[in-house]
C-alpha positions in Angstrom: -22.0 -12.1 -50.3 -19.3 -14.5 -49.1 -19.3 -17.7 -51.1 -18.0 -19.5 -48.0 -21.2 -18.5 -46.3 -23.3 -19.7 -49.2 -21.6 -23.1 -49.2 -22.0 -23.5 -45.5 -25.7 -22.6 -45.6 -26.4 -25.0 -48.4 -24.4 -27.8 -46.7 -26.3 -27.3 -43.5 -29.7 -27.1 -45.2 -29.0 -30.3 -47.0 -27.9 -32.1 -43.9 -30.9 -31.0 -41.9 -33.4 -31.8 -44.7 -31.9 -34.9 -46.2 -29.4 -36.2 -43.7 -29.5 -39.5 -41.8 -29.9 -39.6 -38.0 -28.0 -42.1 -35.8 -30.4 -41.9 -32.9 -31.2 -45.6 -33.2 -27.6 -46.7 -32.8 -25.0 -46.6 -30.0 -22.5 -43.7 -30.5 -19.0 -43.0 -29.0 -19.4 -39.2 -28.4 -21.1 -38.0 -25.2 -22.2 -34.6 -23.9 -20.7 -33.3 -20.7 -23.7 -34.7 -18.7 -23.1 -38.2 -20.1 -25.9 -38.1 -22.6 -25.1 -39.7 -26.0 -24.3 -37.1 -28.6 -26.2 -38.0 -31.7 -25.9 -36.5 -35.1 -27.6 -36.0 -38.4 -25.2 -36.5 -41.3 -24.6 -36.5 -45.1 -22.0 -38.8 -46.7 -19.5 -37.6 -49.2 -19.8 -33.8 -49.2 -17.5 -32.0 -51.7 -16.9 -28.3 -51.6 -14.8 -26.1 -53.8 -13.2 -22.8 -52.8 -11.5 -20.6 -55.4 -8.8 -18.8 -53.4 -8.1 -16.5 -56.3 -11.5 -15.0 -55.9 -11.9 -14.6 -52.1 -10.7 -15.9 -48.8 -13.3 -18.5 -47.6 -14.1 -17.3 -44.1 -17.6 -17.1 -42.6 -19.3 -13.8 -41.9 -22.4 -15.5 -40.4 -20.3 -15.6 -37.2 -16.6 -14.9 -36.5 -14.0 -17.4 -37.3 -10.9 -16.7 -35.2 -8.3 -16.8 -37.9 -5.2 -16.1 -35.8 -6.0 -19.1 -33.5 -6.8 -21.3 -36.5 -3.4 -20.4 -38.0 -1.6 -21.0 -34.7 -2.9 -24.6 -34.7 -2.0 -25.0 -38.4 1.5 -23.9 -37.7 1.7 -26.2 -34.7 0.9 -29.2 -36.9 2.6 -28.3 -40.2 5.5 -26.0 -39.3 6.5 -27.0 -35.7 5.3 -30.6 -36.4 4.5 -30.9 -32.8 2.3 -33.3 -30.8 2.6 -31.4 -27.5 0.1 -28.8 -26.4 2.8 -26.8 -24.7 3.9 -25.7 -28.2 0.3 -24.5 -28.9 -1.1 -21.1 -28.1 -4.7 -22.2 -27.4 -6.3 -24.9 -25.3 -8.3 -26.7 -27.9 -6.3 -29.9 -27.6 -6.1 -30.0 -23.8 -8.7 -32.7 -23.4 -6.6 -35.1 -25.6 -3.3 -34.5 -23.9 -1.6 -36.6 -21.2 0.3 -35.4 -18.2 3.3 -34.4 -20.3 1.2 -32.5 -22.8 1.5 -35.1 -25.6 -1.4 -36.1 -27.8 0.5 -39.3 -28.8 1.8 -40.1 -32.3 -0.8 -37.9 -34.0 -0.9 -35.0 -36.4 2.4 -33.1 -36.3 4.3 -36.2 -35.1 3.3 -38.0 -38.3 4.4 -35.1 -40.6 7.8 -35.0 -38.9 8.7 -38.6 -39.6 11.5 -38.8 -42.2 11.5 -41.3 -45.1 14.1 -42.2 -47.6 13.9 -41.1 -51.2 16.5 -41.2 -54.1 17.1 -37.5 -53.5 17.7 -37.9 -49.7 15.7 -38.1 -46.5 12.6 -35.9 -46.1 9.7 -35.6 -43.8 6.3 -35.1 -45.4 6.3 -31.3 -45.3 9.8 -31.0 -46.7 9.0 -33.5 -49.4 6.1 -31.3 -50.6 8.4 -28.2 -50.6 11.1 -30.1 -52.5 8.7 -31.3 -55.2 6.9 -28.0 -55.6 10.3 -26.5 -56.4 12.0 -29.3 -58.3 9.2 -31.3 -59.8 6.0 -29.2 -59.8 4.3 -31.3 -62.5 4.4 -34.4 -60.3 1.1 -36.1 -59.6 2.6 -37.6 -56.4 2.7 -34.5 -54.1 0.7 -35.7 -51.2 0.7 -36.0 -47.4 -1.1 -38.5 -45.2 -1.1 -38.7 -41.4 -3.6 -41.6 -41.1 -1.0 -44.1 -40.2 -2.7 -47.4 -39.4 0.3 -48.9 -37.7 0.3 -46.2 -35.1 -3.4 -45.4 -34.6 -3.4 -47.1 -31.2 -0.7 -44.7 -30.0 -2.8 -41.6 -31.1 -5.0 -40.0 -28.5 -7.4 -38.9 -31.3 -7.5 -40.4 -34.8 -6.8 -37.6 -37.4 -10.0 -36.0 -38.8 -8.4 -33.9 -41.6 -5.9 -36.5 -42.6 -4.6 -36.0 -46.2 -3.6 -33.3 -48.6 -3.0 -33.7 -52.3 -1.2 -30.8 -54.1 -1.5 -30.3 -57.8 0.2 -27.6 -60.0 -1.6 -26.4 -63.1 0.6 -23.9 -65.0 1.5 -21.4 -62.3 -1.3 -22.2 -60.0 -1.2 -24.5 -56.9 -4.5 -26.4 -56.1 -5.1 -28.8 -53.2 -7.6 -31.4 -52.1 -8.2 -31.8 -48.3 -9.6 -35.2 -47.3 -11.5 -35.4 -44.0 -13.0 -38.5 -42.5 -15.3 -36.6 -40.1 -16.5 -33.0 -39.8 -18.5 -31.3 -37.0 -20.1 -28.6 -39.2 -20.8 -26.1 -36.5 -17.6 -26.1 -34.5 -15.0 -27.1 -37.0 -16.0 -26.7 -40.7 -14.9 -23.2 -41.4 -12.0 -23.5 -39.0 -10.6 -26.2 -41.1 -11.4 -24.5 -44.4 -9.6 -21.4 -43.3 -6.6 -23.3 -42.1 -6.1 -25.3 -45.3 -6.7 -22.2 -47.4 -3.9 -20.5 -45.5 -1.7 -23.6 -45.9 -2.3 -23.6 -49.7 -1.3 -19.9 -49.8 1.8 -20.6 -47.8 3.0 -23.4 -50.1 2.2 -21.3 -53.1 4.0 -18.2 -52.0 7.3 -19.9 -51.1 7.2 -21.9 -54.3 6.6 -19.0 -56.6 3.1 -20.1 -57.5 -0.4 -18.6 -57.2 -3.0 -20.1 -54.9 -5.9 -21.7 -56.8 -8.7 -24.0 -55.7 -9.1 -25.8 -52.4 -11.3 -28.8 -52.7 -12.7 -30.1 -49.4 -13.9 -33.7 -49.4 -15.8 -34.7 -46.2 -16.8 -38.3 -45.7 -19.1 -37.7 -42.8 -20.4 -34.2 -42.5 -22.6 -34.0 -39.4 -24.5 -31.7 -37.1 -25.0 -32.7 -33.5 -28.4 -32.9 -32.0 -27.8 -30.0 -29.5 -26.3 -27.9 -32.3 -29.4 -28.0 -34.6 -31.1 -24.8 -33.1 -27.8 -22.9 -33.3 -27.2 -23.9 -36.9 -30.7 -23.0 -37.8 -30.2 -19.5 -36.4 -26.9 -19.1 -38.2 -28.1 -20.1 -41.7 -31.0 -17.8 -41.4 -28.7 -14.8 -41.3 -27.7 -12.7 -44.3 -24.1 -13.2 -45.4 -21.8 -10.2 -45.6 -19.0 -9.5 -48.1 -15.9 -11.6 -47.8 -12.8 -9.9 -46.4 -9.4 -9.8 -48.2 -6.5 -11.8 -46.9 -3.1 -10.1 -47.1 0.1 -12.1 -46.6 3.6 -10.7 -45.8 5.2 -10.9 -49.3 8.7 -10.8 -47.8 8.3 -14.4 -46.5 10.0 -16.9 -48.9 10.8 -19.6 -46.4 7.9 -21.9 -45.2 9.3 -22.0 -41.7 9.4 -18.2 -41.4 5.7 -17.7 -41.5 4.0 -16.7 -38.2 0.4 -16.1 -37.4 1.1 -12.4 -37.8 2.2 -12.9 -41.4 -1.6 -13.0 -42.3 -4.1 -10.1 -42.0 -7.7 -9.9 -42.9 -8.9 -6.6 -44.3 -12.5 -5.4 -43.9 -13.6 -8.5 -42.0 -17.2 -7.9 -40.9 -19.3 -10.6 -39.3 -22.5 -11.1 -37.4 -22.3 -11.1 -33.6 -22.4 -14.5 -31.9 -22.3 -15.0 -28.2 -24.0 -18.4 -27.9 -22.0 -21.0 -25.9 -21.6 -24.0 -28.1 -21.7 -27.4 -26.3 -18.9 -29.7 -27.3 -19.2 -33.4 -27.5 -16.3 -35.6 -26.3 
């Protein structure tokens, strides 16, 4: 049984049973027909995934790992804020006529800052510290830049990573302000599990724990029946993630550097409404 499935099921059960509805308040998101998109939520959800044990991908339905990795590389490797550099269309609604999403996500990671050792952007600083100062407790990234929020077409949801090396093992904490459990939860978990594997491999370390901290974990009103169907399914065994061991440069990874072996999942053809 996939532990990622178990965590997802328990999260959703808790939200549906003990969560707080916002139906009595005005909300920003709307459905395509203009109806307010209300949610039931839990505050402060914390999940732990041991990447040494399994790759945390759902089997209750398919998570499209290659597309998730493509977006991850767009942000962390290309450090782009333009959808023309992205293989999917998941950011189209947030882009302007030039394809830009403003000073968000990859743009923030690409900005260089001065350190005693030289000028680094946030990604290269992580790479430098993991190689030269792995015991540092200051290996962090943060893209929630208050000074430039007004120039972002969408405020960052997953906004901060903290990396910590214990012995020969790299662990990480992902902080997320908001999480749509049905559409985005496992997508983000898989992305940042892959990111942790990437940083570990090029730094000569092993991937350890990914801790996912979610401030507002919610299920939209029109998603409730779909979630109830999913969490009633029986989880399957987790697949095995294999990574091209010849890659030693963070910027040489591609989405084809990662392969899932024996990934079995339940069929799922329900169209999921997306709130905007």
